[in-house]
Steps between C-alpha positions, in 0.01 A plus 500: 500500500317828554671552837839445333400744228393762755827460691699535178297804399554663840875436509594555133219707353431231237293185497636153443705431187332307221711191564559218254242503220309767694371241746582695816331812365198293396475340844524846657218630283282198572560537874383862485188392309423225754526745792281754320250222420476388862459856626236581235306178569507563875387862461220397264390228740510749788294754304235251389470263798644698789781252563823415324588175329409178680780337698509197272644160589751532780462878493721516191285744303465729802875492555563582133255790525675638809847466348377665180371802690826519694700480178286764328549737794877434491495581130331832567757581769791422266359718225 
């Protein structure tokens, strides 16, 4: 959802519309918070242990960490 929001912001200058009952806007806000949470947890882990988050089962947590950093960088570029 955050990638869709960033694309919409880049092309129209506005974020996503609120949608029915504000659900789309809520999902957008939650997606931003999840990305920020992953980036903050990874940076804290890097600062305290010298390595990022563990890979987790099937490398899922590591993949989520990588995608979160990529998304955060894309967000900075769009702004």
